[in-house]
All heavy atoms as an XYZ file, in Angstrom:
950
protein
N       0.819     -1.189      0.007
C       0.014      0.008      0.018
C       0.858      1.286     -0.010
O       0.360      2.323     -0.292
C      -0.933      0.001      1.195
C      -2.096     -1.003      1.109
S      -3.131     -0.881     -0.377
C      -3.763      0.767     -0.210
N       2.124      1.144      0.380
C       2.975      2.345      0.476
C       3.578      2.772     -0.909
O       4.196      3.801     -0.949
C       4.083      2.068      1.483
C       3.540      1.913      2.871
C       4.644      1.535      3.902
O       5.844      1.553      3.562
O       4.269      1.192      5.004
N       3.350      1.987     -1.935
C       3.860      2.343     -3.230
C       2.964      3.414     -3.890
O       1.858      3.653     -3.382
C       3.975      1.128     -4.174
O       2.671      0.540     -4.279
C       4.932      0.113     -3.627
N       3.400      3.979     -4.987
C       2.670      5.142     -5.564
C       1.222      4.818     -5.947
O       0.368      5.668     -5.848
C       3.438      5.732     -6.741
C       3.510      4.861     -7.982
C       4.717      3.958     -8.066
O       5.515      3.874     -7.101
O       4.927      3.318     -9.077
N       0.968      3.566     -6.372
C      -0.410      3.228     -6.743
C      -0.982      2.078     -5.862
O      -1.849      1.336     -6.286
C      -0.468      2.807     -8.223
C      -0.165      3.969     -9.128
O      -0.666      5.058     -8.928
N       0.689      3.719    -10.118
N      -0.468      1.949     -4.668
C      -0.934      0.917     -3.756
C      -0.812     -0.460     -4.392
O       0.180     -0.823     -5.027
N      -1.868     -1.285     -4.229
C      -1.841     -2.648     -4.815
C      -1.849     -2.650     -6.339
O      -1.545     -3.675     -6.966
C      -3.044     -3.428     -4.303
C      -2.969     -3.788     -2.828
C      -4.020     -3.550     -1.977
C      -1.857     -4.434     -2.340
C      -3.954     -3.896     -0.644
C      -1.758     -4.794     -0.982
C      -2.827     -4.499     -0.169
O      -2.782     -4.822      1.184
N      -2.125     -1.563     -6.944
C      -2.164     -1.502     -8.393
C      -0.795     -1.141     -9.013
O      -0.631     -1.064    -10.212
C      -3.177     -0.441     -8.875
C      -4.620     -0.714     -8.371
C      -5.080     -2.116     -8.690
O      -4.938     -2.615     -9.813
N      -5.665     -2.791     -7.683
N       0.238     -0.939     -8.213
C       1.545     -0.597     -8.695
C       2.149     -1.790     -9.409
O       2.133     -2.912     -8.925
C       2.465     -0.254     -7.517
O       1.895      0.847     -6.851
C       3.839      0.142     -8.004
N       2.694     -1.549    -10.595
C       3.377     -2.586    -11.375
C       4.752     -2.819    -10.728
O       5.469     -1.869    -10.460
C       3.531     -2.178    -12.830
C       2.220     -2.166    -13.573
C       2.356     -1.952    -15.054
O       3.400     -2.382    -15.650
O       1.471     -1.346    -15.633
N       5.094     -4.060    -10.551
C       6.298     -4.383     -9.823
C       7.417     -4.853    -10.767
O       8.496     -5.172    -10.305
C       6.106     -5.422     -8.721
C       5.184     -4.807     -7.640
C       5.523     -6.685     -9.239
N       7.185     -4.939    -12.050
C       8.146     -5.334    -13.071
C       8.481     -6.830    -12.949
O       8.079     -7.517    -12.057
C       9.414     -4.523    -13.004
C       9.172     -3.058    -13.340
O       8.126     -2.701    -13.864
N      10.126     -2.210    -13.035
N       9.207     -7.304    -13.921
C       9.629     -8.661    -14.002
C      10.354     -9.135    -12.767
O      11.238     -8.457    -12.263
C      10.565     -8.842    -15.207
C      10.991    -10.274    -15.490
C       9.922    -11.050    -16.222
O       9.032    -10.480    -16.835
O       9.986    -12.293    -16.131
N       9.906    -10.217    -12.163
C      10.474    -10.835    -10.950
C      10.564     -9.871     -9.755
O      11.374     -9.974     -8.885
C      11.858    -11.438    -11.241
C      11.829    -12.439    -12.360
C      13.197    -12.984    -12.646
N      13.638    -13.940    -11.611
C      13.399    -15.195    -11.557
N      12.648    -15.799    -12.463
N      13.840    -15.918    -10.605
N       9.664     -8.876     -9.743
C       9.556     -7.937     -8.627
C      10.732     -7.025     -8.503
O      11.124     -6.635     -7.399
N      11.350     -6.643     -9.630
C      12.594     -5.836     -9.599
C      12.411     -4.497     -8.908
O      13.382     -3.904     -8.463
C      13.148     -5.686    -11.004
O      12.255     -4.942    -11.799
N      11.185     -3.962     -8.827
C      10.974     -2.669     -8.166
C      10.762     -2.844     -6.668
O      10.628     -1.844     -5.927
C       9.747     -1.973     -8.723
C       9.956     -1.500    -10.130
C       8.770     -0.701    -10.604
N       8.608      0.497     -9.845
C       7.536      1.294     -9.885
N       6.528      0.934    -10.693
N       7.442      2.364     -9.165
N      10.748     -4.073     -6.189
C      10.534     -4.325     -4.773
C      11.832     -4.565     -4.016
O      12.817     -5.041     -4.620
C       9.637     -5.539     -4.539
C       8.266     -5.483     -5.195
C       7.544     -6.818     -5.119
C       7.399     -4.373     -4.593
N      11.865     -4.318     -2.751
C      13.031     -4.635     -1.946
C      13.108     -6.159     -1.767
O      12.163     -6.880     -2.011
C      12.970     -3.955     -0.570
O      11.971     -4.590      0.234
N      14.257     -6.649     -1.305
C      14.394     -8.089     -1.049
C      13.353     -8.525     -0.009
O      12.735     -9.579     -0.167
C      15.825     -8.421     -0.622
C      15.968     -9.858     -0.187
C      16.819     -8.054     -1.683
N      13.178     -7.728      1.025
C      12.192     -8.070      2.067
C      10.783     -8.132      1.525
O      10.031     -9.006      1.901
N      10.448     -7.197      0.646
C       9.097     -7.145      0.071
C       8.889     -8.386     -0.794
O       7.814     -9.036     -0.765
C       8.856     -5.880     -0.736
C       8.769     -4.653      0.130
C       8.822     -3.338     -0.679
O       9.539     -3.318     -1.724
O       8.171     -2.375     -0.253
N       9.900     -8.755     -1.564
C       9.783     -9.969     -2.407
C       9.647    -11.169     -1.522
O       8.866    -12.113     -1.825
C      10.992    -10.117     -3.336
C      10.968     -9.156     -4.486
C      11.976     -9.474     -5.588
N      13.370     -9.439     -5.092
C      14.209     -8.447     -5.246
N      13.807     -7.389     -5.914
N      15.469     -8.526     -4.823
N      10.381    -11.197     -0.427
C      10.299    -12.343      0.509
C       8.892    -12.441      1.111
O       8.338    -13.559      1.201
C      11.339    -12.178      1.575
C      11.557    -13.418      2.415
C      12.805    -13.292      3.295
O      13.165    -12.215      3.734
N      13.406    -14.398      3.586
N       8.260    -11.326      1.479
C       6.923    -11.342      2.018
C       5.910    -11.840      0.996
O       4.988    -12.562      1.344
C       6.557     -9.987      2.547
C       7.173     -9.525      3.813
C       6.917     -8.063      4.098
C       6.717    -10.383      5.011
N       6.072    -11.423     -0.276
C       5.158    -11.884     -1.316
C       5.319    -13.378     -1.525
O       4.299    -14.140     -1.668
C       5.356    -11.082     -2.602
C       4.822     -9.657     -2.406
C       4.685    -11.753     -3.798
C       5.149     -8.702     -3.513
N       6.539    -13.857     -1.578
C       6.770    -15.345     -1.721
C       6.179    -16.097     -0.572
O       5.533    -17.146     -0.718
C       8.265    -15.608     -1.774
O       8.825    -15.060     -2.900
N       6.263    -15.521      0.622
C       5.731    -16.162      1.795
C       4.174    -16.234      1.702
O       3.563    -17.239      1.965
C       6.160    -15.364      3.007
C       5.847    -15.998      4.309
C       6.560    -17.107      4.750
C       4.865    -15.500      5.144
C       6.304    -17.719      5.918
C       4.562    -16.105      6.335
C       5.306    -17.230      6.691
N       3.556    -15.115      1.278
C       2.109    -15.090      1.160
C       1.650    -16.069      0.086
O       0.639    -16.773      0.312
C       1.699    -13.637      0.793
N       2.346    -16.167     -1.010
C       1.966    -17.146     -2.057
C       2.015    -18.543     -1.511
O       1.141    -19.390     -1.826
C       2.935    -17.014     -3.285
C       2.679    -15.844     -4.113
C       3.657    -15.812     -5.283
N       3.316    -14.758     -6.217
C       4.143    -14.316     -7.097
N       5.385    -14.812     -7.212
N       3.769    -13.381     -7.949
N       3.050    -18.880     -0.769
C       3.164    -20.216     -0.176
C       1.996    -20.534      0.721
O       1.423    -21.643      0.670
C       4.459    -20.385      0.556
N       1.616    -19.585      1.554
C       0.488    -19.855      2.485
C      -0.855    -19.883      1.738
O      -1.714    -20.626      2.128
C       0.506    -18.763      3.579
C       1.653    -18.885      4.536
C       1.649    -17.734      5.514
C       1.624    -20.200      5.300
N      -0.998    -19.079      0.701
C      -2.231    -19.156     -0.076
C      -2.450    -20.475     -0.767
O      -3.564    -20.930     -0.996
C      -2.258    -18.004     -1.112
C      -2.565    -16.604     -0.506
C      -2.364    -15.532     -1.562
C      -3.938    -16.524      0.079
N      -1.340    -21.142     -1.084
C      -1.416    -22.466     -1.717
C      -1.917    -23.510     -0.693
O      -2.320    -24.617     -1.078
C      -0.074    -22.880     -2.269
N      -1.926    -23.153      0.592
C      -2.434    -24.013      1.670
C      -1.833    -25.423      1.666
O      -2.527    -26.401      1.679
C      -3.956    -24.065      1.621
C      -4.546    -24.582      2.919
O      -3.891    -24.443      3.979
O      -5.614    -25.177      2.884
N      -0.469    -25.517      1.641
C       0.122    -26.854      1.597
C       0.041    -27.590      2.959
O      -0.065    -26.950      4.001
C       1.616    -26.530      1.291
C       1.784    -25.212      1.915
C       0.510    -24.427      1.723
N      -0.017    -28.883      2.910
C      -0.043    -29.675      4.118
C       1.325    -29.672      4.812
O       1.454    -29.743      6.028
C      -0.469    -31.103      3.863
C      -1.939    -31.159      3.477
C      -2.395    -32.563      3.152
N      -1.999    -33.539      4.123
C      -1.771    -34.840      3.829
N      -1.995    -35.263      2.638
N      -1.387    -35.665      4.768
N       2.370    -29.575      3.995
C       3.751    -29.510      4.512
C       4.343    -28.235      3.963
O       4.279    -27.924      2.788
C       4.602    -30.715      4.053
C       3.971    -31.992      4.603
C       6.034    -30.563      4.483
C       4.674    -33.285      4.124
N       4.965    -27.440      4.846
C       5.556    -26.156      4.493
C       7.027    -26.153      4.956
O       7.322    -26.467      6.088
C       4.772    -25.044      5.164
C       5.123    -23.618      4.815
C       4.919    -23.346      3.347
C       4.301    -22.658      5.677
N       7.933    -25.796      4.009
C       9.348    -25.693      4.304
C       9.731    -24.231      4.146
O       9.604    -23.662      3.057
C      10.189    -26.592      3.434
C       9.786    -28.056      3.636
C      11.658    -26.411      3.775
C      10.433    -29.014      2.642
N      10.182    -23.635      5.217
C      10.611    -22.183      5.179
C      12.081    -22.142      5.493
O      12.526    -22.589      6.550
C       9.848    -21.374      6.206
C       8.351    -21.423      6.113
C       7.688    -20.692      7.293
C       7.872    -20.785      4.795
N      12.872    -21.589      4.568
C      14.297    -21.479      4.741
C      14.659    -20.004      4.894
O      14.616    -19.268      3.891
C      15.021    -22.128      3.571
C      16.527    -22.213      3.747
O      17.029    -21.730      4.780
O      17.207    -22.738      2.851
N      14.995    -19.639      6.057
C      15.326    -18.216      6.366
C      14.170    -17.268      5.898
O      14.464    -16.275      5.223
C      16.690    -17.834      5.747
C      17.836    -18.608      6.341
C      18.161    -18.319      7.787
O      17.598    -17.376      8.417
O      18.992    -19.060      8.347
N      12.975    -17.620      6.234
C      11.807    -16.905      5.734
C      11.704    -15.425      6.181
O      11.019    -14.651      5.595
C      10.541    -17.655      6.137
N      12.386    -15.113      7.276
C      12.306    -13.737      7.790
C      13.696    -13.038      7.751
O      13.844    -11.986      8.345
C      11.771    -13.713      9.218
O      12.637    -14.477     10.059
C      10.326    -14.272      9.265
N      14.671    -13.592      7.012
C      16.037    -13.090      7.017
C      16.115    -11.618      6.548
O      16.936    -10.868      7.001
C      16.928    -13.989      6.190
N      15.271    -11.265      5.564
C      15.362     -9.909      5.003
C      14.214     -8.998      5.389
O      13.943     -8.023      4.709
C      15.425    -10.048      3.446
C      16.665    -10.752      3.007
O      17.793    -10.323      3.297
N      16.532    -11.872      2.355
N      13.583     -9.348      6.472
C      12.442     -8.585      6.953
C      12.849     -7.877      8.229
O      13.488     -8.460      9.126
C      11.209     -9.544      7.210
C      10.805    -10.198      5.899
C      10.047     -8.775      7.798
C       9.853    -11.321      6.100
N      12.418     -6.625      8.398
C      12.778     -5.909      9.633
C      12.084     -6.505     10.831
O      11.117     -7.203     10.667
C      12.454     -4.398      9.487
C      10.956     -4.154      9.352
O      10.278     -4.067     10.328
O      10.482     -4.148      8.179
N      12.609     -6.275     12.031
C      12.092     -6.920     13.229
C      10.637     -6.555     13.520
O       9.873     -7.370     14.047
C      12.966     -6.614     14.415
O      13.127     -5.216     14.565
C      14.316     -7.310     14.309
N      10.198     -5.345     13.217
C       8.808     -4.973     13.447
C       7.851     -5.752     12.547
O       6.859     -6.279     12.974
C       8.586     -3.439     13.237
C       7.224     -2.992     13.687
C       7.039     -1.514     13.461
N       6.854     -1.314     12.046
C       7.036     -0.197     11.378
N       7.406      0.849     12.013
N       6.816     -0.122     10.070
N       8.222     -5.900     11.282
C       7.449     -6.673     10.328
C       7.463     -8.145     10.714
O       6.434     -8.848     10.679
C       7.935     -6.479      8.886
O       7.875     -5.106      8.568
C       7.070     -7.270      7.908
N       8.649     -8.605     11.197
C       8.738    -10.025     11.574
C       7.784    -10.302     12.738
O       7.164    -11.380     12.763
C      10.181    -10.334     12.003
C      10.299    -11.803     12.364
C      11.543    -12.190     13.177
O      12.245    -11.218     13.610
O      11.734    -13.340     13.402
N       7.691     -9.403     13.694
C       6.816     -9.615     14.853
C       5.377     -9.770     14.377
O       4.684    -10.652     14.845
C       6.971     -8.474     15.827
C       6.176     -8.657     17.114
C       6.493     -7.536     18.081
C       6.018     -7.818     19.451
N       4.741     -7.822     19.809
N       4.924     -8.931     13.501
C       3.552     -9.032     12.960
C       3.372    -10.328     12.176
O       2.326    -11.032     12.294
C       3.252     -7.818     12.051
N       4.398    -10.684     11.419
C       4.353    -11.904     10.653
C       4.279    -13.128     11.574
O       3.512    -14.065     11.301
C       5.565    -12.001      9.723
C       5.694    -13.189      8.780
C       4.530    -13.189      7.798
C       6.992    -13.182      8.088
N       5.043    -13.114     12.617
C       5.053    -14.247     13.606
C       3.679    -14.478     14.223
O       3.248    -15.598     14.396
C       6.077    -14.006     14.724
C       7.499    -14.267     14.249
C       7.739    -15.683     13.867
O       6.908    -16.538     13.922
N       8.961    -15.925     13.435
N       2.979    -13.379     14.532
C       1.657    -13.501     15.124
C       0.711    -14.244     14.155
O      -0.018    -15.118     14.542
C       1.097    -12.146     15.495
C       1.870    -11.529     16.647
C       1.457    -10.071     16.872
O       0.539     -9.525     16.276
O       2.149     -9.415     17.740
N       0.773    -13.884     12.874
C      -0.038    -14.574     11.875
C       0.436    -15.975     11.628
O      -0.369    -16.894     11.485
N       1.722    -16.175     11.650
C       2.292    -17.491     11.388
C       1.867    -18.479     12.477
O       1.554    -19.675     12.169
C       3.821    -17.429     11.479
C       4.609    -17.543     10.204
C       6.068    -17.562     10.436
C       4.174    -18.704      9.352
N       1.825    -18.072     13.714
C       1.446    -18.983     14.815
C       0.047    -19.544     14.548
O      -0.211    -20.699     14.816
C       1.490    -18.255     16.122
C       2.916    -17.947     16.532
O       3.865    -18.566     16.073
N       3.107    -16.950     17.399
N      -0.840    -18.739     13.976
C      -2.182    -19.216     13.638
C      -2.198    -20.079     12.365
O      -2.806    -21.146     12.316
C      -3.145    -18.064     13.502
C      -3.478    -17.393     14.781
C      -4.547    -16.320     14.636
N      -4.266    -15.348     13.663
C      -3.602    -14.199     13.932
N      -3.150    -13.939     15.159
N      -3.383    -13.323     12.978
N      -1.458    -19.630     11.380
C      -1.496    -20.312     10.065
C      -0.805    -21.625     10.041
O      -1.155    -22.511      9.240
C      -0.885    -19.388      8.978
C      -1.713    -18.163      8.636
C      -0.856    -17.199      7.781
C      -2.986    -18.574      7.897
N       0.183    -21.829     10.884
C       0.918    -23.086     10.889
C       0.264    -24.174     11.689
O       0.672    -25.355     11.591
C       2.346    -22.879     11.376
C       3.227    -21.976     10.454
C       4.605    -21.825     11.029
C       3.284    -22.511      9.027
N      -0.766    -23.864     12.461
C      -1.469    -24.888     13.272
C      -2.048    -25.913     12.303
O      -2.683    -25.606     11.287
C      -2.551    -24.253     14.121
C      -1.964    -23.587     15.298
C      -3.036    -23.115     16.256
C      -2.297    -22.491     17.385
N      -2.739    -21.780     18.298
N      -1.864    -27.177     12.637
C      -2.473    -28.229     11.878
C      -1.689    -28.615     10.622
O      -2.164    -29.456      9.855
N      -0.519    -28.051     10.437
C       0.262    -28.431      9.252
C       1.698    -28.736      9.741
O       2.158    -28.185     10.728
C       0.211    -27.373      8.154
C       1.170    -26.228      8.261
C       1.015    -25.276      7.050
N      -0.206    -24.490      7.179
C      -1.086    -24.327      6.183
N      -0.883    -24.903      5.062
N      -2.122    -23.578      6.395
N       2.320    -29.589      8.999
C       3.753    -29.912      9.270
C       4.613    -28.832      8.666
O       4.466    -28.496      7.487
C       4.074    -31.304      8.670
O       3.238    -32.265      9.252
C       5.538    -31.612      8.919
N       5.473    -28.289      9.449
C       6.327    -27.195      8.966
C       7.807    -27.449      9.376
O       8.072    -27.853     10.513
C       5.916    -25.840      9.584
O       4.567    -25.583      9.290
N       8.694    -27.231      8.457
C      10.098    -27.256      8.726
C      10.567    -25.830      8.522
O      10.432    -25.240      7.473
C      10.833    -28.177      7.732
C      10.407    -29.617      7.854
C       9.365    -30.125      7.079
C      11.084    -30.477      8.715
C       8.982    -31.461      7.168
C      10.694    -31.790      8.873
C       9.662    -32.301      8.070
N      11.186    -25.252      9.564
C      11.599    -23.871      9.548
C      13.099    -23.857      9.796
O      13.548    -24.226     10.884
C      10.830    -23.004     10.529
C       9.300    -23.145     10.319
C      11.301    -21.581     10.484
C       8.453    -22.459     11.371
N      13.843    -23.369      8.830
C      15.263    -23.214      8.956
C      15.519    -21.755      9.233
O      15.121    -20.870      8.436
C      15.981    -23.664      7.679
C      15.591    -25.122      7.390
C      17.482    -23.483      7.793
C      15.801    -25.553      5.969
N      16.231    -21.420     10.331
C      16.391    -20.032     10.701
C      17.613    -19.867     11.600
O      17.925    -20.676     12.453
C      15.165    -19.508     11.423
N      18.276    -18.682     11.382
C      19.301    -18.283     12.310
C      18.725    -17.343     13.397
O      19.190    -17.255     14.488
C      20.436    -17.594     11.580
C      21.323    -18.595     10.844
N      21.045    -18.944      9.536
C      22.410    -19.257     11.231
C      21.968    -19.810      9.165
N      22.798    -20.014     10.161
N      17.682    -16.609     12.938
C      17.016    -15.664     13.905
C      16.072    -16.513     14.760
O      15.069    -16.997     14.311
C      16.286    -14.648     13.066
C      15.849    -13.422     13.891
C      15.011    -12.482     13.106
N      15.747    -11.763     12.074
C      15.219    -10.890     11.259
N      13.939    -10.622     11.331
N      15.942    -10.236     10.384
N      16.433    -16.693     15.993
C      15.700    -17.615     16.852
C      14.263    -17.215     17.187
O      13.435    -18.082     17.470
C      16.475    -17.829     18.182
C      17.881    -18.489     18.036
C      18.480    -18.722     19.395
C      17.834    -19.698     17.208
N      13.964    -15.941     17.054
C      12.531    -15.518     17.263
C      11.632    -16.159     16.214
O      10.461    -16.342     16.478
C      12.459    -13.982     17.192
O      12.955    -13.519     15.954
N      12.189    -16.554     15.103
C      11.424    -17.220     14.021
C      10.947    -18.624     14.471
O       9.855    -19.056     14.057
C      12.261    -17.310     12.762
O      12.724    -16.017     12.398
C      11.482    -17.930     11.627
N      11.721    -19.271     15.291
C      11.410    -20.668     15.666
C      10.995    -20.848     17.122
O      10.717    -21.965     17.556
C      12.594    -21.592     15.316
C      13.843    -21.172     16.139
C      12.862    -21.653     13.837
C      14.967    -22.152     16.119
N      10.973    -19.777     17.863
C      10.782    -19.865     19.315
C       9.535    -20.616     19.739
O       9.509    -21.294     20.757
C      10.704    -18.446     19.849
C      10.890    -18.335     21.298
C      11.141    -16.854     21.721
O      11.482    -16.022     20.902
N      10.919    -16.612     23.006
N       8.447    -20.579     18.965
C       7.185    -21.206     19.330
C       7.027    -22.593     18.690
O       5.964    -23.172     18.753
C       6.007    -20.313     18.997
C       6.085    -19.008     19.750
N       5.876    -18.918     21.095
C       6.388    -17.756     19.336
C       6.013    -17.674     21.505
N       6.366    -16.935     20.431
N       8.053    -23.088     18.065
C       7.974    -24.420     17.427
C       7.840    -25.534     18.466
O       8.397    -25.404     19.543
C       9.253    -24.629     16.552
O       9.326    -23.677     15.560
N       7.157    -26.596     18.087
C       7.013    -27.711     19.020
C       8.275    -28.549     19.156
O       8.527    -29.122     20.202
C       5.850    -28.611     18.581
O       6.091    -29.102     17.276
N       9.134    -28.525     18.125
C      10.398    -29.222     18.193
C      11.438    -28.408     17.452
O      11.225    -28.020     16.286
C      10.310    -30.615     17.548
C      11.573    -31.418     17.525
C      12.109    -31.727     18.912
C      11.389    -32.723     16.733
N      12.498    -28.127     18.122
C      13.653    -27.358     17.525
C      14.856    -28.265     17.518
O      15.146    -28.918     18.529
C      13.942    -26.077     18.373
C      12.723    -25.159     18.438
C      15.178    -25.384     17.845
C      12.830    -24.046     19.483
N      15.500    -28.319     16.389
C      16.732    -29.139     16.305
C      17.874    -28.169     15.994
O      17.838    -27.385     15.055
C      16.625    -30.150     15.176
C      15.590    -31.218     15.487
S      15.585    -32.438     14.210
C      14.045    -33.277     14.587
N      18.888    -28.257     16.776
C      20.073    -27.381     16.644
C      21.095    -28.206     15.845
O      21.476    -29.310     16.262
C      20.675    -26.972     18.006
C      21.894    -26.104     17.796
C      19.577    -26.293     18.854
N      21.501    -27.658     14.735
C      22.466    -28.319     13.835
C      23.799    -27.591     13.946
O      23.858    -26.363     13.822
C      21.943    -28.305     12.388
C      22.947    -28.961     11.456
C      20.636    -29.033     12.302
N      24.873    -28.360     14.116
C      26.188    -27.775     14.136
C      27.085    -28.731     13.314
O      27.164    -29.902     13.550
C      26.699    -27.716     15.596
C      28.066    -27.051     15.673
O      28.378    -26.184     14.850
O      28.846    -27.398     16.615
N      27.760    -28.139     12.250
C      28.650    -28.880     11.413
C      27.910    -30.104     10.805
O      28.481    -31.177     10.715
C      29.920    -29.262     12.119
C      30.729    -28.097     12.573
C      31.937    -28.471     13.334
C      32.617    -27.230     13.853
N      33.363    -27.433     15.049
N      26.640    -29.910     10.415
C      25.912    -30.996      9.773
C      25.340    -32.058     10.646
O      24.706    -33.009     10.168
N      25.443    -31.874     11.959
C      24.916    -32.869     12.891
C      23.922    -32.209     13.862
O      24.128    -31.068     14.280
C      26.068    -33.469     13.721
C      27.123    -34.133     12.820
C      28.169    -34.862     13.603
N      27.556    -36.062     14.088
C      27.947    -36.676     15.229
N      28.895    -36.147     15.963
N      27.365    -37.745     15.669
N      22.875    -32.955     14.195
C      21.929    -32.479     15.200
C      22.578    -32.654     16.574
O      22.871    -33.771     16.998
C      20.570    -33.227     15.113
C      19.923    -33.008     13.772
C      19.651    -32.813     16.248
C      18.740    -33.889     13.496
N      22.792    -31.504     17.258
C      23.480    -31.590     18.554
C      22.529    -31.433     19.747
O      22.877    -31.769     20.862
C      24.633    -30.559     18.640
C      25.734    -30.876     17.629
C      24.129    -29.149     18.468
N      21.340    -30.887     19.494
C      20.283    -30.743     20.537
C      18.939    -30.749     19.859
O      18.788    -30.313     18.717
C      20.454    -29.409     21.250
C      21.613    -29.227     22.130
C      21.618    -27.889     22.836
O      21.505    -26.840     22.148
O      21.725    -27.881     24.054
N      17.964    -31.182     20.627
C      16.556    -31.063     20.188
C      15.656    -30.960     21.355
O      15.944    -31.452     22.461
C      16.165    -32.251     19.268
O      16.179    -33.424     20.015
N      14.577    -30.293     21.157
C      13.572    -30.079     22.205
C      12.763    -28.819     21.832
O      12.990    -28.217     20.793
N      11.912    -28.393     22.787
C      11.190    -27.128     22.503
C      12.042    -25.961     23.094
O      13.072    -26.231     23.742
C       9.738    -27.163     23.030
C       9.682    -27.266     24.541
O      10.515    -26.765     25.260
N       8.674    -27.953     25.046
N      11.616    -24.766     22.908
C      12.350    -23.592     23.369
C      12.707    -23.653     24.847
O      13.856    -23.482     25.246
C      11.503    -22.321     23.045
C      12.106    -21.055     23.543
N      13.217    -20.465     22.981
C      11.739    -20.256     24.575
C      13.474    -19.349     23.609
N      12.626    -19.208     24.563
N      11.735    -23.962     25.700
C      11.955    -24.013     27.161
C      12.949    -25.072     27.563
O      13.836    -24.843     28.364
C      10.640    -24.196     27.906
O       9.752    -23.129     27.684
N      12.761    -26.236     26.928
C      13.700    -27.388     27.239
C      15.103    -27.043     26.855
O      16.042    -27.305     27.631
C      13.210    -28.609     26.502
C      11.927    -29.184     26.989
C      11.340    -30.207     26.025
O      11.614    -30.240     24.845
N      10.463    -31.104     26.556
N      15.268    -26.471     25.688
C      16.609    -26.158     25.216
C      17.271    -25.072     26.072
O      18.488    -25.121     26.313
C      16.581    -25.757     23.740
C      16.256    -26.941     22.796
C      16.048    -26.398     21.370
C      17.323    -28.003     22.794
N      16.494    -24.078     26.463
C      17.057    -23.037     27.343
C      17.499    -23.623     28.658
O      18.559    -23.279     29.173
C      16.076    -21.884     27.558
C      15.828    -20.925     26.409
C      14.792    -19.881     26.812
C      17.113    -20.284     25.954
N      16.698    -24.546     29.223
C      16.996    -25.125     30.493
C      18.296    -25.940     30.449
O      19.004    -25.987     31.466
C      15.844    -26.005     30.957
N      18.610    -26.555     29.336
C      19.822    -27.328     29.168
C      21.115    -26.476     29.133
O      22.202    -27.001     29.353
C      19.761    -28.162     27.917
C      18.785    -29.295     28.049
C      18.875    -30.190     26.823
N      17.686    -31.039     26.805
C      16.899    -31.264     25.768
N      17.192    -30.719     24.594
N      15.853    -31.974     25.874
N      20.941    -25.188     28.808
C      22.067    -24.271     28.726
C      23.202    -24.787     27.806
O      24.387    -24.619     28.057
C      22.611    -23.910     30.088
C      21.576    -23.183     30.934
C      22.143    -22.646     32.218
O      23.368    -22.535     32.351
O      21.323    -22.263     33.090
N      22.762    -25.373     26.687
C      23.722    -25.879     25.691
C      23.881    -24.905     24.523
O      23.870    -23.704     24.737
N      24.015    -25.430     23.328
C      24.243    -24.624     22.078
C      23.079    -23.659     21.855
O      23.321    -22.461     21.550
C      24.492    -25.486     20.922
C      25.808    -26.270     20.975
C      27.014    -25.346     21.128
O      27.126    -24.366     20.387
O      27.852    -25.636     22.023
N      21.878    -24.144     21.946
C      20.707    -23.266     21.706
C      20.702    -22.071     22.743
O      20.495    -20.932     22.360
C      19.425    -24.050     21.831
C      18.180    -23.244     21.542
C      17.702    -23.071     20.285
C      17.429    -22.645     22.580
C      16.558    -22.345     19.989
C      16.292    -21.916     22.336
C      15.860    -21.766     21.016
O      14.720    -21.044     20.788
N      20.934    -22.423     23.940
C      21.029    -21.380     24.997
C      22.025    -20.319     24.681
O      21.784    -19.110     24.759
C      21.343    -22.065     26.341
C      21.520    -21.069     27.474
C      20.443    -20.586     28.204
C      22.800    -20.637     27.856
C      20.614    -19.700     29.268
C      22.994    -19.737     28.912
C      21.867    -19.288     29.571
O      22.036    -18.415     30.621
N      23.248    -20.752     24.230
C      24.315    -19.811     23.845
C      23.841    -18.919     22.695
O      24.089    -17.715     22.696
C      25.576    -20.586     23.494
C      26.259    -21.263     24.666
C      27.439    -22.090     24.135
C      27.930    -23.023     25.202
N      28.950    -23.967     24.694
N      23.237    -19.552     21.703
C      22.751    -18.773     20.552
C      21.664    -17.755     21.002
O      21.700    -16.610     20.590
C      22.167    -19.691     19.469
C      23.121    -20.526     18.708
C      22.424    -21.597     17.918
C      23.962    -19.660     17.776
N      20.766    -18.221     21.799
C      19.688    -17.381     22.294
C      20.205    -16.224     23.070
O      19.837    -15.085     22.840
C      18.693    -18.205     23.150
C      17.499    -17.416     23.657
C      16.430    -17.242     22.809
C      17.497    -16.903     24.911
C      15.304    -16.516     23.250
C      16.398    -16.142     25.365
C      15.311    -15.983     24.525
N      21.132    -16.513     23.979
C      21.682    -15.441     24.800
C      22.491    -14.421     23.935
O      22.457    -13.221     24.213
C      22.595    -15.981     25.884
C      21.828    -16.859     26.921
S      20.422    -15.995     27.700
C      21.289    -14.928     28.807
N      23.132    -14.878     22.928
C      23.871    -13.954     22.090
C      22.966    -13.041     21.235
O      23.358    -11.947     20.887
C      24.815    -14.767     21.138
O      24.097    -15.424     20.122
N      21.744    -13.511     20.970
C      20.794    -12.701     20.202
C      19.931    -11.794     21.089
O      19.400    -10.820     20.647
C      19.908    -13.587     19.323
C      20.642    -14.244     18.204
C      19.709    -15.067     17.326
O      18.500    -14.973     17.368
N      20.355    -15.890     16.505
N      19.712    -12.169     22.323
C      18.769    -11.478     23.189
C      19.340    -10.651     24.279
O      18.717     -9.763     24.816
C      17.751    -12.446     23.741
C      16.911    -13.038     22.694
C      17.111    -14.233     22.078
C      15.724    -12.490     22.121
N      16.112    -14.449     21.114
C      15.240    -13.373     21.142
C      15.011    -11.307     22.307
C      14.136    -13.131     20.363
C      13.874    -11.063     21.552
C      13.472    -11.974     20.584
N      20.591    -10.945     24.675
C      21.183    -10.199     25.768
C      22.312     -9.368     25.294
O      23.103     -9.805     24.439
C      21.733    -11.242     26.832
C      22.418    -10.463     27.943
C      20.587    -12.079     27.364
N      22.385     -8.089     25.709
C      23.430     -7.219     25.239
C      24.747     -7.512     25.813
O      24.889     -7.924     26.911
C      23.069     -5.750     25.530
C      21.820     -5.332     24.791
C      21.419     -3.926     25.119
O      22.201     -3.170     25.770
O      20.289     -3.538     24.773
């Protein structure tokens, strides 16, 4: 809506007039509109600002219910509400559990979380 003609703005071939984050949001919306039973998201919020990501996460929590989702992310806020989180290091799963369980173990996930959330 912030473009010169709102939703009617032409975005050119492959969205060349859009930012990387805007293209990422459109790709994300297309995937959800397809209503797949299994959804794989690879760094789905990497190019989105934190305010937009927060709004997106609220919607995601509702939209992902009842579907199998694999979410690959470095930004831990993206996966914080997942039922199962697997921490991969050098190609191996080194920890698994939900957010609370992994924090309580104070292992690799805890270290990553603390580095992203504590100054």
